DOSEMI-901556 format. One record per residue: x, y, z of N, C-alpha, C, O in turn. Coordinates in steps of 0.05 Angstrom, whole numbers, padded with zeros to 5 digits, always signed. Layout:
N
XYZXYZXYZXYZ...
***
This chain:
105
+00122-00075+00417+00141-00080+00395+00125-00080+00369+00101-00082+00368+00140-00077+00347+00128-00075+00321+00110-00098+00313+00091-00095+00298+00118-00122+00322+00103-00146+00314+00084-00156+00335+00075-00179+00333+00078-00140+00355+00059-00148+00375+00031-00151+00363+00021-00133+00351+00019-00175+00365-00006-00180+00352-00028-00160+00360-00044-00153+00343-00030-00152+00385-00050-00132+00393-00046-00106+00379-00065-00093+00371-00021-00097+00378-00014-00072+00364-00023-00073+00335-00034-00054+00325-00016-00095+00322-00023-00099+00294-00053-00099+00290-00064-00087+00271-00068-00113+00308-00097-00114+00306-00109-00086+00308-00127-00079+00293-00100-00071+00327-00110-00043+00331-00104-00026+00307-00121-00011+00297-00079-00028+00297-00072-00012+00274-00088-00019+00249-00098-00002+00235-00092-00045+00245-00109-00054+00222-00138-00044+00225-00150-00037+00205-00148-00044+00249-00175-00034+00253-00177-00005+00247-00196+00004+00234-00157+00011+00256-00156+00039+00250-00155+00045+00220-00169+00062+00209-00139+00029+00206-00137+00032+00177-00164+00026+00163-00173+00041+00146-00176+00005+00172-00202-00003+00161-00223+00019+00166-00239+00025+00148-00224+00029+00190-00243+00050+00196-00238+00076+00180-00257+00088+00171-00213+00083+00176-00206+00106+00160-00214+00103+00131-00225+00121+00119-00209+00079+00120-00217+00074+00092-00247+00075+00089-00258+00085+00070-00262+00063+00108-00291+00063+00107-00302+00091+00110-00322+00098+00097-00290+00108+00126-00299+00135+00130-00292+00153+00107-00302+00176+00105-00275+00144+00089-00266+00162+00067-00286+00165+00044-00281+00179+00025-00309+00152+00046-00330+00153+00026-00320+00148-00002-00325+00163-00021-00304+00126-00005-00295+00118-00031-00269+00131-00040-00260+00125-00062-00257+00148-00024-00232+00162-00033-00207+00145-00026-00186+00151-00036-00211+00126-00009-00188+00108-00001-00197+00080-00004-00220+00073+00001-00178+00063-00012-00183+00034-00013-00163+00020+00005-00141+00030+00009-00171-00002+00016-00154-00017+00034-00151-00046+00023-00171-00059+00017-00127-00054+00019-00121-00081+00011-00112-00096+00036-00093-00088+00049-00125-00118+00042-00120-00133+00066-00096-00151+00062-00099-00175+00057-00072-00140+00065-00048-00156+00062-00044-00174+00086-00032-00196+00084-00053-00166+00109-00050-00182+00133-00062-00210+00131-00051-00229+00140-00086-00211+00118-00098-00238+00116-00082-00256+00098-00084-00281+00101-00067-00245+00080-00050-00261+00062-00024-00269+00076-00015-00292+00073-00013-00251+00091+00012-00256+00105+00009-00272+00130+00028-00286+00139-00014-00270+00143-00019-00284+00168-00047-00297+00167-00065-00288+00180-00050-00318+00150-00076-00331+00148-00087-00339+00175-00072-00351+00191-00112-00334+00180-00125-00341+00205-00111-00329+00229-00113-00339+00251-00097-00306+00224-00083-00292+00246-00057-00305+00255-00046-00298+00275-00048-00325+00239-00024-00339+00246+00000-00329+00230+00000-00331+00205+00019-00318+00244+00043-00307+00231+00057-00328+00214+00060-00351+00223+00064-00321+00190+00078-00340+00172+00104-00327+00162+00104-00305+00151+00126-00340+00166+00152-00330+00156+00155-00341+00127+00167-00327+00111+00145-00365+00122+00147-00377+00096+00119-00383+00086+00103-00394+00100+00113-00375+00061+00087-00380+00049+00092-00393+00021+00108-00383+00005+00078-00415+00016+00081-00429-00010+00110-00436-00015+00119-00436-00038+00125-00442+00006+00153-00449+00003+00172-00425-00001+00196-00429-00006+00161-00401+00000+00177-00377-00005+00182-00363+00021+00163-00357+00036+00208-00358+00028+00213-00342+00052+00205-00313+00048+00217-00298+00034+00183-00306+00062+00171-00280+00058+00183-00259+00077+00189-00237+00068+00187-00266+00102+00197-00247+00122+00226-00252+00127+00236-00275+00127+00240-00230+00132+00269-00232+00138+00273-00242+00167+00253-00247+00181+00297-00244+00175+00303-00255+00201+00292-00238+00224+00288-00248+00246+00288-00212+00218+00277-00195+00240+00247-00200+00244+00235-00190+00263+00234-00215+00226+00206-00222+00228+00187-00201+00219+00163-00205+00221+00197-00178+00210+00180-00156+00203+00183-00149+00173+00163-00148+00159+00207-00144+00165+00212-00136+00137+00211-00160+00119+00215-00183+00127+00207-00154+00093+00205-00175+00073+00233-00182+00062+00251-00165+00062+00236-00207+00054+00260-00215+00040+00257-00206+00011+00236-00195+00003+00278-00209-00005+00277-00201-00033+00255-00217-00047+00240-00206-00063+00254-00243-00042+00233-00260-00054+00206-00252-00042+00185-00254-00056+00205-00244-00017+00180-00235-00005+00169-00210-00019+00145-00208-00023+00187-00192-00026+00178-00168-00040+00165-00175-00067+00144-00164-00074+00177-00194-00081+00166-00203-00106+00139-00216-00102+00120-00211-00117+00137-00233-00082+00112-00247-00075+00090-00226-00069+00067-00228-00079+00096-00207-00052+00077-00186-00045+00069-00169-00069+00046-00163-00073+00089-00162-00086+00083-00146-00110+00064-00162-00128+00045-00150-00139+00068-00187-00132+00050-00203-00148+00022-00205-00137+00003-00209-00151+00021-00203-00111-00006-00203-00098-00019-00176-00100-00043-00175-00106-00004-00155-00095-00016-00128-00094-00021-00115-00121-00042-00102-00125-00003-00118-00140-00005-00102-00165-00031-00107-00180-00043-00088-00189-00041-00132-00183-00067-00135-00196-00090-00121-00181-00108-00111-00193-00088-00121-00154-00109-00108-00138-00108-00078-00141-00128-00064-00142-00083-00067-00142-00080-00038-00146-00090-00030-00174-00103-00010-00177-00083-00047-00194-00093-00041-00221-00123-00041-00222-00135-00025-00236-00136-00060-00208-00165-00062-00208-00177-00037-00195-00197-00026-00205-00165-00028-00173-00174-00003-00160-00171+00020-00180-00190+00036-00183-00148+00023-00192-00143+00045-00211-00162+00044-00235-00171+00065-00243-00168+00021-00245-00186+00018-00268-00214+00026-00261-00230+00032-00279-00221+00025-00236-00248+00032-00228-00251+00060-00217-00273+00068-00207-00230+00076-00219-00232+00104-00211-00247+00120-00232-00247+00113-00255-00261+00141-00223-00275+00158-00242-00255+00171-00261-00232+00176-00253-00263+00178-00285-00244+00189-00304-00237+00218-00297-00216+00228-00306-00254+00231-00282-00247+00258-00273-00245+00257-00243-00258+00241-00230-00229+00275-00232-00225+00274-00203-00223+00303-00193-00213+00321-00206-00234+00307-00169-00231+00333-00156-00204+00336-00144-00198+00357-00132-00187+00316-00147-00160+00317-00135-00139+00326-00156-00116+00320-00153-00148+00341-00177-00129+00350-00197-00110+00370-00184-00118+00388-00171-00084+00365-00188-00064+00383-00176-00065+00410-00189-00071+00412-00213-00060+00431-00175-00060+00458-00187-00036+00461-00205-00016+00448-00201-00038+00479-00224-00016+00485-00241+00003+00503-00226-00003+00526-00221+00026+00493-00219+00045+00508-00204+00070+00513-00221+00081+00494-00232+00077+00538-00225+00100+00544-00242+00126+00534-00229+00129+00535-00205+00144+00525-00246+00170+00518-00236+00190+00524-00259+00182+00526-00282+00215+00526-00252+00235+00532-00272+00257+00510-00271+00259+00496-00250+00271+00508-00293+00293+00488-00293+00320+00501-00289+00340+00488-00288+00320+00527-00286+00345+00542-00281+00338+00571-00277+00316+00579-00281+00358+00587-00269+00352+00614-00263+00343+00631-00287+00327+00650-00283+00351+00624-00311+00344+00639-00335+00323+00625-00352+00317+00633-00374+00313+00602-00342+00295+00586-00358+00266+00597-00357+00259+00609-00337+00251+00593-00378+00223+00602-00377+00208+00585-00357+00215+00562-00352+00186+00596-00347+00169+00580-00329+00155+00559-00346+00146+00564-00368+00152+00536-00334+00139+00513-00347+00115+00505-00330+00118+00502-00306+00092+00502-00342+00068+00493-00328+00062+00465-00338+00056+00461-00361+00063+00446-00320+00057+00418-00328+00028+00415-00336+00020+00393-00344
***
């Protein structure tokens, strides 16, 4: 099942290994340690109902709680990226209509 602790542990390990093998191209934020401190599932954290009744999905307040946790970490990762990247998308022509000129972003 989706919330089987062994399944989650294996998936988390695979994610960690993939991020480590990416040589800095991927970052991993350990949300599991925040949502399940010491490996203990928590439906309510700091008095906020985080998980919905199905035990998997977040409640509306849970989404806000998670966003407040993740956004500063994502910003920190983004701020530490190199200013140039080999991942620049190619210039691909597209049109906005059949008679429109091609636009290159």
